[in-house]
C-alpha positions in Angstrom: -10.2 154.0 1.7 -9.8 157.4 0.1 -7.8 158.7 3.0 -5.3 155.9 2.7 -4.9 156.5 -1.1 -4.3 160.2 -0.5 -1.8 159.5 2.2 0.4 157.8 -0.4 -0.3 160.0 -3.4 -0.1 163.5 -1.9 3.0 165.5 -2.4 5.7 165.6 0.2 7.2 168.7 1.8 9.9 168.9 -0.8 13.2 170.7 -0.6 13.4 174.5 -0.6 14.8 175.7 -3.9 17.3 178.0 -2.2 18.6 175.4 0.2 22.3 174.9 -0.3 23.5 171.4 -1.1 24.8 169.6 1.9 28.5 168.6 2.0 30.8 166.8 4.4 29.4 165.4 7.6 26.0 167.0 7.1 25.7 165.1 3.8 26.8 161.9 5.5 24.1 162.4 8.2 21.5 163.1 5.5 22.4 159.8 3.7 22.1 158.0 7.1 18.6 159.4 7.7 17.5 158.6 4.1 19.0 155.1 3.9 18.9 153.7 7.4 16.6 150.8 6.5 18.6 149.9 3.4 21.8 150.0 5.6 20.2 147.5 8.0 19.2 145.1 5.2 22.7 145.6 3.7 24.3 144.7 7.0 22.4 141.4 7.1 23.4 140.6 3.5 27.0 141.3 4.3 26.9 138.9 7.3 25.1 136.1 5.3 27.4 136.4 2.2 30.5 136.5 4.4 29.9 133.3 6.3 32.1 131.1 4.0 34.9 133.6 4.7 36.4 133.2 1.3 33.6 135.3 -0.1 34.5 138.3 2.1 36.3 140.4 -0.6 33.4 139.8 -3.1 31.0 140.7 -0.4 32.8 143.9 0.2 32.6 144.7 -3.5 28.8 144.1 -3.5 28.4 146.3 -0.4 30.5 149.1 -1.9 28.2 149.0 -5.0 25.2 149.6 -2.8 26.9 152.4 -0.9 28.0 153.9 -4.2 24.3 154.2 -5.1 23.6 155.7 -1.7 26.2 158.4 -2.1 25.0 159.1 -5.7 21.4 159.2 -4.4 20.3 156.7 -7.0 17.5 154.2 -6.8 18.6 151.1 -4.9 17.4 147.5 -5.7 19.5 146.1 -3.0 19.7 142.4 -3.6 19.8 142.7 -7.4 22.7 145.2 -7.3 24.5 143.5 -4.5 24.4 140.0 -6.0 25.2 141.4 -9.4 28.4 143.0 -8.2 29.2 140.0 -6.1 29.0 137.6 -9.0 30.6 140.0 -11.5 33.6 140.8 -9.4 33.9 137.5 -7.4 37.2 136.2 -8.8 38.9 139.5 -9.2 37.9 140.8 -5.8 38.9 137.5 -4.2 42.4 137.4 -5.7 43.0 141.1 -5.1 41.6 140.8 -1.6 43.9 137.9 -0.8 46.9 139.8 -2.1 46.0 143.0 -0.1 45.3 140.8 3.0 48.8 139.3 2.8 50.5 142.7 2.2 48.5 144.3 5.1 49.3 141.4 7.4 53.1 141.7 6.7 52.9 145.5 7.2 51.0 145.0 10.5 53.5 142.4 11.7 56.3 144.9 10.9 54.5 147.5 13.1 54.2 145.0 15.9 57.9 143.9 15.7 59.2 147.5 15.7 56.9 148.4 18.5 58.5 145.7 20.6 62.0 146.9 19.8 61.5 150.6 20.5 61.8 150.2 24.4 65.1 148.4 23.8 66.6 150.9 21.4 65.2 154.3 20.6 66.5 154.5 17.0 63.8 151.9 16.2 61.2 154.6 16.7 62.0 155.9 13.2 61.5 152.5 11.7 58.2 152.1 13.7 57.0 155.4 12.4 57.8 154.4 8.8 56.1 151.1 9.3 52.9 152.8 10.6 52.8 155.3 7.8 53.4 152.5 5.2 50.6 150.4 6.8 48.1 153.2 6.8 48.9 154.1 3.2 48.4 150.5 2.2 45.0 150.5 3.9 44.0 153.6 2.0 45.2 152.1 -1.3 43.1 149.0 -0.6 40.0 151.0 0.2 40.4 153.1 -3.0 41.2 150.1 -5.1 37.9 148.3 -4.2 35.8 151.4 -4.8 37.5 152.0 -8.2 37.1 148.4 -9.1 33.4 148.7 -8.5 33.1 152.0 -10.3 35.3 151.1 -13.3 35.6 147.3 -13.6 36.8 147.6 -17.2 40.2 149.0 -16.1 43.1 146.6 -15.6 44.3 145.7 -12.2 47.6 147.6 -12.7 45.7 150.7 -13.7 43.4 150.4 -10.7 46.5 150.1 -8.4 48.1 153.2 -9.9 44.9 155.2 -9.6 44.3 153.9 -6.1 47.8 155.2 -5.0 47.0 158.5 -6.7 43.7 158.8 -5.0 45.2 157.9 -1.6 47.8 160.7 -2.0 45.3 163.2 -3.3 43.0 163.1 -0.3 44.5 161.0 2.5 42.7 162.7 5.5 39.1 161.6 4.6 40.2 158.0 4.1 42.1 158.1 7.4 39.1 159.5 9.1 36.9 156.7 7.7 39.4 154.1 8.9 39.4 155.7 12.4 35.6 155.8 12.3 35.5 152.0 11.6 38.0 151.3 14.3 35.9 153.4 16.7 32.7 151.4 15.8 34.4 148.1 16.8 36.1 149.6 19.8 32.7 150.7 21.0 31.4 147.2 20.4 34.2 145.8 22.6 34.0 148.4 25.4 30.3 148.3 25.8 29.8 144.5 25.5 27.4 142.9 26.2 25.1 145.9 25.9 26.5 146.3 22.3 26.0 142.7 21.3 23.7 143.6 18.5 25.9 146.4 17.0 27.5 144.1 14.4 24.1 142.5 13.4 22.4 145.9 13.1 24.8 148.3 11.4 28.6 147.9 12.0 29.5 146.4 8.7 27.2 148.4 6.4 27.9 151.7 8.3 31.6 151.1 8.1 31.4 150.4 4.3 29.3 153.5 3.7 31.8 155.6 5.7 34.6 154.2 3.6 32.9 154.8 0.3 31.8 158.3 1.3 35.3 159.3 2.4 37.0 157.9 -0.7 34.4 159.1 -3.3 35.9 162.4 -4.3 39.4 161.0 -4.5 38.3 158.2 -6.7 36.4 160.7 -8.9 39.6 162.7 -9.3 41.6 159.6 -10.2 39.1 158.5 -12.8 38.9 161.9 -14.3 42.7 162.0 -14.7 42.6 158.6 -16.3 40.0 159.8 -18.8 42.0 162.9 -19.6 45.1 160.8 -20.3 43.3 158.2 -22.4 
């Protein structure tokens, strides 16, 4: 059994000391290669914990906690961290998630209504553009809010909202890219169905959450640093 012991105890190839630290999409790909199995397990946890539907916001908070650890390259004890964030933030995440859901639904309905009116009267195109921009901004604020809530749960809801708006304005393009990536995941699931029937079970939810956390990380870091400076 010596060969088996040595296979587990020998040193790995390591990382060259002069290798530059990866950033951007290269870093995201590195995280995917490193955490693919944890992402699969996280996806199953998201599905199971979201089954009652009312638990979806708290489940998102738990999933963001795990993805936060992935981005930080910290040790992950998946169920302990996930359920801990789920229980700790359940009521706050649920109430804020319900509020964001209502606001986003109203904004989405406004986009739908103005899109129907544009063919009848061209001036409505300006209102449609404003509704689309407002809706996208609200989505970005919601994404930053949940990450900031996970990272700094001691802050008040009003402070988190202010920091979320600041973060969304500070780096909007990565957040928009993450939202587009999530939309593309589900569009691929629809277009390639039934061949893509296992995509949601395998990785859609966890991969989308990781993309969202990865894209909003730097902006949330900026917002928290500003808050610490002003404190």
